[in-house]
C-alpha positions in Angstrom: 22.5 79.9 27.4 21.6 76.5 25.8 23.4 74.7 28.2 22.0 76.8 31.4 18.6 76.3 30.0 19.1 72.6 29.6 20.4 72.0 33.0 17.5 74.0 34.6 15.1 71.7 32.6 16.6 68.5 33.9 17.4 69.6 37.5 13.8 71.2 38.0 12.8 67.8 39.4 15.3 67.4 41.6 12.6 68.9 44.7 10.3 65.8 43.8 13.1 63.1 44.5 15.2 64.8 47.0 13.2 62.6 50.2 13.8 59.5 48.3 17.1 60.4 47.4 17.8 61.0 51.5 16.0 57.8 52.4 18.2 55.5 50.0 21.4 57.3 50.8 20.6 56.6 54.9 19.7 53.2 53.9 23.1 52.6 52.2 24.9 54.1 54.6 23.7 51.8 57.0 24.2 48.8 54.8 27.9 49.2 53.9 29.6 46.5 51.8 33.4 45.6 51.6 35.1 45.7 48.6 33.9 43.1 46.1 31.2 42.3 48.4 28.8 44.9 47.0 26.2 42.8 46.2 22.9 44.3 48.0 24.5 47.8 46.6 24.9 46.5 43.3 21.0 44.9 43.0 19.7 48.4 44.5 21.2 50.2 42.0 20.5 47.7 39.1 16.6 47.6 40.1 16.2 51.6 40.0 18.3 52.0 36.5 16.0 49.4 35.1 13.0 51.1 36.4 14.0 54.2 34.3 14.4 52.2 31.4 18.0 52.0 31.5 20.0 49.2 29.5 21.7 47.5 32.6 24.7 45.1 32.6 25.3 43.4 36.1 28.1 41.6 37.4 30.4 43.5 35.1 34.0 42.6 37.3 32.2 40.9 39.8 29.8 43.4 41.1 29.9 46.3 38.9 26.7 47.6 37.4 26.8 49.7 34.3 23.5 51.6 32.9 23.3 53.0 29.4 20.3 55.4 28.2 20.4 56.2 24.4 18.7 59.1 23.7 19.3 60.0 19.8 22.2 60.7 18.2 25.0 62.9 19.5 28.1 62.1 22.3 28.3 59.8 24.8 29.1 60.6 28.3 30.2 58.4 31.1 29.6 59.1 34.6 30.9 56.8 37.8 30.5 56.1 41.0 32.5 53.9 43.5 30.2 51.5 45.7 33.0 49.8 48.5 33.1 50.9 52.0 36.0 50.2 54.4 36.8 47.9 57.3 36.1 50.8 60.1 33.9 50.7 63.2 31.5 54.1 62.7 31.7 56.6 65.5 29.5 59.2 64.0 26.6 58.7 66.2 24.2 59.0 63.6 20.6 57.3 64.1 21.6 55.9 60.6 25.1 54.9 61.5 26.4 51.3 60.2 26.5 48.4 62.8 27.8 45.8 60.3 30.1 43.4 60.5 31.6 41.4 57.7 34.4 38.9 56.7 37.1 40.3 55.0 39.5 39.0 52.1 41.6 37.2 54.7 38.7 35.7 56.8 38.9 38.1 59.4 35.7 39.6 60.9 35.6 43.4 60.8 33.1 46.2 61.3 32.3 48.1 58.0 31.5 51.7 57.2 31.0 54.2 54.5 33.9 56.2 55.7 34.9 57.3 52.7 31.8 58.9 51.2 31.0 56.4 48.4 27.3 56.2 49.3 27.4 59.8 48.7 28.7 59.0 45.2 26.2 56.3 44.4 23.3 58.2 45.5 24.4 61.2 43.6 24.9 59.6 40.7 21.5 57.4 41.0 19.9 61.4 41.3 21.5 62.4 38.3 20.5 59.1 36.4 17.1 59.6 37.2 16.5 63.3 36.4 18.2 62.6 32.9 15.8 59.8 32.3 12.7 61.8 33.3 13.7 65.0 31.1 15.1 64.0 27.6 13.9 67.0 25.7 16.7 69.2 26.8 19.5 66.8 25.8 20.8 64.2 23.4 23.0 61.5 22.9 24.1 58.6 25.1 24.3 58.8 29.0 26.7 55.9 30.7 26.3 55.5 34.5 28.9 52.8 36.0 28.8 51.9 39.4 32.2 50.5 40.3 33.5 47.9 42.7 36.6 48.0 45.0 37.9 51.3 44.2 39.5 50.9 47.8 41.5 48.0 46.7 42.6 49.9 43.4 41.4 46.9 41.3 37.9 47.5 40.8 38.5 49.3 37.6 40.7 46.9 36.1 38.4 44.1 36.8 35.3 45.8 35.1 37.8 46.2 32.1 38.9 42.6 32.3 35.8 41.4 32.1 35.0 43.5 28.9 33.8 46.9 30.2 34.6 48.2 26.6 32.7 45.7 24.8 29.5 46.5 26.6 29.2 50.1 26.3 29.8 52.4 23.4 33.2 54.7 23.6 32.5 57.9 25.7 33.7 61.4 24.4 34.1 62.1 27.8 34.2 60.7 31.4 33.2 62.3 34.6 33.5 61.4 38.6 33.4 63.5 41.6 34.5 62.6 45.2 32.8 64.4 48.2 35.7 65.7 50.7 36.0 67.5 54.1 35.1 71.1 52.7 32.0 72.8 53.3 28.9 71.2 51.8 27.7 73.1 48.9 31.0 74.0 47.4 32.6 72.7 44.2 36.2 72.5 43.3 37.9 71.6 39.8 41.4 71.3 39.3 43.0 71.2 35.6 46.1 68.8 35.2 47.2 66.8 38.6 44.5 66.6 41.2 45.0 62.9 42.7 48.6 61.3 43.3 49.8 57.8 42.2 50.4 55.7 44.7 52.6 52.5 45.3 52.2 50.1 48.1 55.1 47.6 49.1 55.5 44.8 52.1 59.2 44.9 53.3 60.8 42.3 55.1 63.9 42.3 56.9 65.6 39.7 58.5 67.7 39.1 61.5 68.6 36.5 63.9 66.4 35.6 66.8 67.6 35.4 70.6 66.2 35.5 73.8 65.7 39.2 75.0 68.2 38.5 77.8 70.8 38.0 75.2 70.7 40.5 72.7 74.4 40.2 71.8 73.3 37.1 70.0 70.8 38.6 67.8 70.8 40.6 64.9 67.7 42.3 66.0 65.1 43.2 63.1 62.5 45.3 65.4 65.4 48.1 65.8 66.3 47.6 61.9 62.7 48.4 61.2 62.8 51.3 63.3 66.1 52.8 62.0 64.3 52.1 58.5 61.4 54.0 59.5 63.7 57.2 60.7 65.3 57.6 57.4 62.7 57.3 55.3 61.0 60.1 56.5 64.3 62.0 55.4 63.3 61.3 51.3 60.8 63.9 51.1 62.2 66.3 53.5 66.0 66.1 52.0 66.0 64.4 48.5 63.2 66.0 47.0 62.9 69.9 45.9 60.4 72.0 47.8 58.4 72.2 44.5 58.3 68.4 44.2 55.4 66.9 46.1 55.1 63.7 47.7 54.1 61.7 50.6 55.8 58.4 52.4 54.0 56.6 55.0 54.9 53.4 56.9 51.5 52.5 58.1 52.5 49.3 59.9 55.3 47.5 61.9 54.7 44.0 62.3 57.5 41.9 64.6 57.6 39.4 67.2 55.1 38.2 69.6 56.5 38.3 72.9 58.5 40.9 74.9 61.6 38.9 75.8 61.8 37.1 72.3 64.0 38.8 69.9 62.1 37.5 66.3 63.8 36.3 63.2 62.4 39.3 61.2 60.0 42.2 60.5 57.6 43.6 58.4 57.0 47.2 57.2 54.0 48.1 55.0 55.1 51.5 53.0 52.7 53.6 51.1 54.1 56.3 48.5 52.5 59.0 46.9 53.7 61.2 44.0 52.4 63.1 41.1 55.0 62.5 38.2 56.7 59.4 37.1 60.6 60.9 37.5 59.5 61.7 41.0 57.8 58.4 41.7 61.0 56.5 40.3 63.2 58.9 42.5 61.1 58.0 46.0 61.2 54.1 45.1 64.3 54.0 44.5 65.4 55.8 47.4 63.3 53.3 49.9 65.1 50.6 48.3 68.4 52.0 48.7 67.8 53.0 52.4 66.3 49.8 53.4 69.4 47.7 51.7 71.8 50.2 53.5 70.2 49.6 57.1 70.0 45.8 56.6 73.8 46.1 55.2 74.6 48.0 58.5 72.8 46.2 60.7 74.4 42.7 59.5 71.4 41.2 58.6 71.5 37.3 57.6 69.9 38.0 54.2 68.8 40.6 51.6 65.5 42.3 52.4 62.4 41.1 50.8 60.3 44.0 48.6 56.7 42.3 47.7 54.7 45.2 45.4 50.9 45.7 46.6 48.3 47.8 45.2 49.3 50.8 42.7 47.0 53.4 41.8 47.6 55.7 38.6 47.5 59.5 39.0 44.6 61.6 37.9 45.4 64.0 35.7 42.6 66.2 34.6 42.2 67.1 31.0 42.7 70.8 30.6 40.0 71.3 28.2 37.5 69.0 29.5 37.9 70.9 32.9 37.5 74.4 31.6 34.3 73.6 30.4 33.2 71.9 33.4 34.2 74.6 35.4 32.5 77.3 33.5 29.4 75.1 33.6 29.9 74.9 37.4 30.3 78.6 37.9 27.0 79.3 36.0 25.2 76.4 38.0 26.8 77.5 41.3 27.9 80.7 41.4 30.4 81.5 44.1 29.8 78.0 45.6 32.2 77.0 42.5 35.6 77.2 42.8 39.4 75.7 42.2 40.5 72.6 44.2 43.8 72.0 46.0 45.9 69.2 44.9 45.2 66.1 46.7 47.6 63.4 47.9 44.8 60.8 48.1 44.5 58.4 45.1 41.8 56.7 42.8 41.6 54.0 39.9 38.9 55.8 38.2 41.5 57.0 35.3 41.9 53.7 34.1 38.6 53.5 32.9 38.5 56.6 30.6 42.1 55.7 29.8 41.1 52.1 28.5 38.5 53.8 26.2 41.3 56.6 25.0 38.6 59.4 26.8 39.4 62.4 28.4 38.3 63.0 31.8 37.5 65.4 34.9 37.4 64.5 38.1 36.2 67.2 40.8 35.6 67.6 44.8 32.3 68.4 46.6 32.2 69.4 50.1 30.3 67.4 52.6 30.9 69.2 55.9 28.0 71.4 57.6 29.1 75.0 56.7 28.9 76.4 59.9 30.9 73.9 62.0 33.6 74.1 59.2 33.6 77.9 59.5 34.0 77.9 63.3 36.7 75.5 62.9 38.1 77.5 60.4 37.8 80.4 62.8 39.5 79.0 65.5 42.6 77.4 63.4 41.4 74.0 64.2 39.9 72.5 60.9 42.9 69.7 61.1 41.7 68.9 64.7 37.9 69.3 64.4 36.6 68.8 61.0 37.1 64.3 60.5 38.3 63.6 57.0 37.7 60.6 54.7 38.5 57.2 56.1 37.9 58.7 59.8 35.4 56.6 62.0 33.8 60.0 62.6 33.4 61.1 59.1 29.8 61.2 57.7 28.9 64.0 55.2 25.7 66.2 55.9 23.0 65.1 53.8 22.1 68.5 52.5 23.3 70.4 50.6 25.8 67.3 49.7 23.5 65.4 47.9 21.7 68.5 45.9 25.2 69.4 45.0 26.5 66.2 43.8 23.4 65.4 41.6 23.7 69.0 40.1 27.5 68.6 39.3 27.0 65.2 37.6 24.1 66.6 35.5 25.6 70.2 34.6 28.9 68.5 33.5 27.2 65.8 31.7 25.3 68.5 29.5 28.6 70.5 28.3 28.2 68.0 26.0 24.7 66.4 25.5 22.8 69.5 25.9 21.0 70.4 22.8 22.6 73.8 21.1 18.9 75.0 20.3 17.2 74.3 23.6 15.3 77.0 25.3 13.4 77.0 28.4 9.6 77.7 27.6 
């Protein structure tokens, strides 16, 4: 009962801050910032944490913000939210939709939108931070609230660590994070063990011999070579892995040539591989290299293909015991709205933070889609067609009950360690 009583006491203030959180969310949604450019977001986060008497560390890893609230002796809990947006042109039609453009790392002017839901994550963590600061009697210990940049690039956590994060904050006994997904708003899903995949990105360049489009016999066509590679790569998952060995392989881009009547000298393929264990990862990456090299050899390529590794994300593997504790807390808090989440093929760099501290962690999902809209699509069998997913230009979680759920989930998880064992409601 102590955990439930503590949670009830802390979230009792949610009604009083709900309107402010919704306004903050709308403003953040309308002012998204690309990875490593989260200056406005970071400043607004830091300002609020300071007003609630958190010890605030700014500029960690560039734009990262960490707030530490000590409340007597006890465990340390870390709660994390990511802040960056995507180079996507928003098409939600919302009155607070983003019209922002920005210059990306390569110097291009691109549209920017919170198409992944990180604005939800930031708002919910601020809500939890405010409630915990306002109601200190039901808990004791130290709360660390971490706002991370550049999750989308996969290097935000590493940059914070390289900038001395482990020296700035006490070692957490446990770490928590959450992500809004295209499920009915109000639902919460946990999963012990593997939850999010690892991801490996690579740019593969294949080399041919250029010629006039009218004389293909004088060329070694890298466009054809790349096309054959794309088709053959699709057989790795379907023909080289067992049915119970999940993996995803995507060729997201092919870039070659500048004119329809010119056979180019080379072609580039951008490849993304997602796996859940090291054995599968090694097998898939080895198969990619084998197929690319073989197709180049079969085509008579003038030189060996080039493999340039890109961003790599670690797997997210939730601690079994910690997940059981959080699942039990969610069952108490949300009743039948709490359940088990499906294995996700998306990737995250959150786990690098607790791994660096040697701390266990769990990462869960909250829904963000209007429940009636989702139910209608489910009844029609058109969820995949009608429900926008993360990174879609149409993805925008409904404000409520999404924000309330995210705040309550973070509070409930934190209190699995921080609740006073003898606390009872008055």
